[in-house]
C-alpha positions as CSV (number, residue, x, y, z in Angstrom):
1,M,-0.2,25.6,14.7
2,R,-0.1,21.9,15.3
3,T,-3.9,21.6,15.2
4,A,-4.1,23.7,12.0
5,T,-1.3,21.6,10.3
6,Y,-3.0,18.3,11.2
7,F,-6.4,19.6,10.0
8,F,-5.1,20.6,6.6
9,I,-3.1,17.3,6.3
10,F,-6.3,15.4,7.0
11,L,-8.3,17.6,4.6
12,N,-5.6,17.0,1.9
13,L,-5.7,13.2,2.4
14,S,-9.5,13.1,2.5
15,L,-9.7,14.6,-1.0
16,A,-9.2,11.1,-2.4
17,V,-12.7,10.3,-1.3
18,F,-14.1,13.1,-3.5
19,E,-11.8,13.1,-6.6
20,E,-12.5,11.0,-9.6
21,P,-12.8,8.0,-9.3
22,A,-14.6,8.9,-6.1
23,V,-17.0,7.6,-3.6
24,Y,-18.7,11.0,-3.4
25,P,-17.6,12.9,-6.5
26,L,-17.3,16.7,-6.4
27,P,-16.5,19.1,-9.2
28,F,-12.9,19.3,-10.2
29,L,-12.9,23.0,-9.5
30,V,-13.9,22.4,-5.8
31,T,-11.3,19.7,-5.1
32,S,-8.6,21.6,-6.9
33,L,-9.2,24.8,-4.9
34,V,-9.2,22.9,-1.6
35,E,-5.9,21.2,-2.6
36,V,-4.3,24.5,-3.6
37,L,-5.4,25.9,-0.2
38,C,-3.8,23.0,1.6
39,L,-0.6,23.3,-0.3
40,L,-0.5,27.1,0.4
41,V,-0.9,26.3,4.2
42,F,1.9,23.7,4.0
43,F,4.1,26.2,2.2
44,G,3.3,28.9,4.7
45,R,4.1,26.4,7.6
46,L,7.4,25.6,6.0
47,T,8.2,29.2,5.5
48,H,7.4,30.0,9.0
49,F,9.6,27.1,10.2
50,S,12.5,28.5,8.0
51,K,12.3,31.9,9.7
52,V,12.9,30.4,13.2
53,T,15.6,27.9,12.1
54,L,19.2,28.4,11.1
55,R,19.6,28.5,7.3
56,N,22.2,25.7,7.2
57,V,20.1,23.5,9.5
58,F,16.9,24.1,7.6
59,W,18.4,23.1,4.2
60,K,20.2,20.1,5.6
61,D,16.9,18.7,7.0
62,T,15.6,16.0,4.6
63,K,12.1,16.4,5.9
64,N,12.0,20.0,4.6
65,I,13.2,19.0,1.2
66,C,10.7,16.2,1.0
67,I,7.8,18.7,1.8
68,M,9.0,21.2,-0.8
69,V,9.3,18.5,-3.5
70,A,5.9,17.1,-2.6
71,I,4.4,20.6,-2.9
72,L,6.0,21.1,-6.3
73,L,5.0,17.7,-7.6
74,S,1.3,18.2,-6.5
75,L,1.1,21.7,-8.1
76,T,2.7,20.4,-11.4
77,D,0.4,17.4,-11.5
78,L,-2.6,19.6,-10.7
79,A,-1.8,22.0,-13.5
80,I,-1.2,19.2,-16.1
81,Y,-4.3,17.4,-15.1
82,G,-6.4,20.6,-15.3
83,A,-4.9,21.5,-18.8
84,L,-5.7,18.0,-20.1
85,R,-9.1,18.1,-18.6
86,I,-9.9,21.3,-20.7
87,Y,-9.0,19.4,-23.9
88,N,-11.1,16.3,-22.7
89,V,-8.0,14.2,-22.5
90,K,-8.4,11.4,-19.9
91,S,-5.6,11.2,-17.3
92,I,-4.9,10.4,-13.7
93,R,-3.7,12.3,-10.7
94,W,-0.4,10.5,-10.1
95,S,0.7,12.9,-7.4
96,R,-1.8,11.7,-4.9
97,I,0.6,9.0,-3.8
98,V,2.9,11.7,-2.4
99,R,0.2,13.2,0.0
100,P,1.3,11.0,2.9
101,V,4.6,12.8,2.7
102,F,3.1,15.7,4.5
103,L,1.8,13.6,7.3
104,V,5.2,12.0,7.9
105,N,7.6,14.9,7.4
106,F,6.2,17.9,9.3
107,T,7.9,18.5,12.6
108,E,4.8,17.7,14.6
109,S,4.7,14.1,13.3
110,R,7.7,12.9,15.3
111,Q,6.0,9.7,16.5
112,I,4.8,8.8,13.0
113,R,8.3,9.2,11.7
114,R,9.5,7.0,14.5
115,A,7.1,4.3,13.5
116,F,8.1,4.6,9.8
117,R,11.7,4.2,10.7
118,S,10.9,1.1,12.7
119,I,9.0,-0.4,9.7
120,R,11.8,0.5,7.4
121,N,14.5,-1.1,9.6
122,T,12.2,-4.1,10.2
123,L,11.7,-4.9,6.4
124,P,15.2,-6.3,5.7
125,E,14.9,-8.7,8.6
126,I,11.6,-10.2,7.5
127,T,12.7,-10.5,3.9
128,Y,13.9,-14.1,4.4
129,V,10.7,-15.3,5.8
130,F,8.8,-13.6,3.1
131,L,10.9,-15.1,0.4
132,L,10.5,-18.5,2.0
133,F,6.7,-18.0,1.9
134,M,6.8,-16.9,-1.7
135,F,8.8,-20.0,-2.6
136,S,6.3,-22.2,-0.9
137,L,3.4,-20.4,-2.8
138,L,5.2,-20.8,-6.1
139,M,5.9,-24.5,-5.5
140,F,2.3,-25.2,-4.5
141,S,1.1,-23.3,-7.6
142,L,3.3,-25.5,-9.8
143,M,1.9,-28.6,-8.2
144,A,-1.6,-27.3,-8.7
145,L,-0.8,-26.8,-12.4
146,K,0.5,-30.3,-12.8
147,L,-2.4,-31.8,-10.9
148,F,-5.3,-30.0,-12.4
149,G,-4.0,-28.3,-15.6
150,E,-4.6,-31.2,-17.9
151,R,-8.0,-32.4,-16.5
152,N,-10.1,-29.8,-18.4
153,L,-11.9,-28.7,-15.2
154,Q,-14.0,-25.6,-15.1
155,T,-15.2,-23.2,-12.5
156,A,-18.8,-22.6,-11.5
157,E,-18.7,-19.7,-14.0
158,G,-17.6,-22.0,-16.9
159,L,-14.0,-20.7,-16.9
160,P,-10.9,-22.8,-17.2
161,Y,-9.8,-24.0,-13.8
162,F,-6.1,-23.9,-12.8
163,R,-4.6,-23.9,-16.3
164,N,-2.7,-20.6,-16.2
165,Y,0.3,-20.5,-13.8
166,L,0.0,-16.8,-12.8
167,E,-3.7,-17.1,-12.2
168,I,-3.0,-20.1,-10.0
169,V,-0.5,-18.1,-8.0
170,F,-3.0,-15.4,-7.5
171,D,-5.8,-17.8,-6.5
172,L,-3.6,-19.6,-4.0
173,Y,-2.3,-16.2,-2.6
174,V,-5.9,-15.3,-1.9
175,L,-6.5,-18.7,-0.4
176,V,-3.8,-17.8,2.2
177,T,-6.3,-15.3,3.6
178,T,-9.1,-18.0,3.2
179,A,-11.1,-15.3,1.4
180,N,-11.9,-17.6,-1.5
181,S,-12.2,-20.8,0.6
182,P,-13.7,-23.3,-0.2
183,D,-14.8,-22.0,-3.6
184,V,-11.4,-22.2,-5.1
185,M,-11.1,-26.0,-4.4
186,M,-14.7,-27.1,-5.3
187,P,-14.0,-27.9,-9.1
188,A,-11.1,-30.2,-8.0
189,F,-13.2,-31.6,-5.1
190,D,-16.1,-32.4,-7.3
191,F,-13.7,-34.3,-9.7
192,S,-12.2,-36.2,-6.8
193,S,-12.6,-35.7,-3.1
194,W,-8.9,-36.8,-2.6
195,Y,-7.9,-33.4,-4.1
196,A,-9.1,-31.7,-0.9
197,L,-5.8,-33.0,0.7
198,F,-3.8,-30.7,-1.5
199,F,-5.7,-27.6,-0.3
200,I,-5.7,-28.7,3.3
201,A,-2.0,-29.1,3.2
202,F,-1.6,-25.7,1.5
203,V,-3.7,-24.0,4.2
204,I,-1.9,-25.7,7.1
205,I,1.5,-24.8,5.7
206,N,1.0,-21.3,4.4
207,T,-1.8,-19.9,6.4
208,Y,-1.3,-21.4,9.9
209,I,2.5,-22.0,9.9
210,F,4.0,-19.3,7.6
211,M,1.6,-16.5,8.5
212,S,2.1,-17.2,12.2
213,L,5.9,-17.2,11.7
214,F,5.7,-14.1,9.6
215,L,3.6,-12.3,12.2
216,A,6.0,-13.3,15.0
217,V,9.1,-12.1,13.1
218,V,7.5,-8.8,12.2
219,Y,6.3,-8.1,15.8
220,N,9.5,-9.0,17.5
221,N,11.7,-7.0,15.1
222,Y,9.4,-4.0,15.1
223,K,9.2,-4.0,18.9
224,K,13.1,-4.2,19.0
225,H,13.5,-1.2,16.7
226,L,10.8,0.8,18.3
227,K,12.7,0.6,21.6
228,V,16.1,1.7,20.2
229,I,15.1,4.4,17.6
230,P,14.7,7.8,19.2
231,G,11.9,10.1,17.9
232,G,13.0,12.9,15.5
């Protein structure tokens, strides 16, 4: 039963690869039939579990309620999407975000639930570090707007450079990962090499200090909660 449950959970999650927009698109009828089959298996597994569990215990278990709600939402969304598709109305499968519910809430997934509980309990304790990081990012973005916004600089593509505050926040957020380095600073660097000091300071403070601090806080708190939370 455990192997069969995990197989159909994996099959249900893997449908995202074949549903529109997809990497390897399959006809809607094929993916919908596979999804219905998975949901029937999940419902059968839940029914079987209800037969060997006391009624009051079964209905008080939040995991069982979550599974039933996820099944109903998936079937409802599938029916609505299919009906709209018949009339050539473009829509999206919003219920795909509930598919991980099956992975987390079945009885066999005790260790996964334990990990999720640890993550949930860790989040409030890392909020202060995250808010401090966001404050630093917003302040650097404001400084960048004041430094570069009125100099009429352009990117290599000919687009305005650092003139919109929200775009600056996004570009500097990406720079924390160094994914757009050094391209993001080149227009400013070409104007004056001294502007490189701004980006160097940003990377040192946000990438090397804040990210290291953030990782340390997450790791320590997650490890602490993982030790004290029992599986269930």
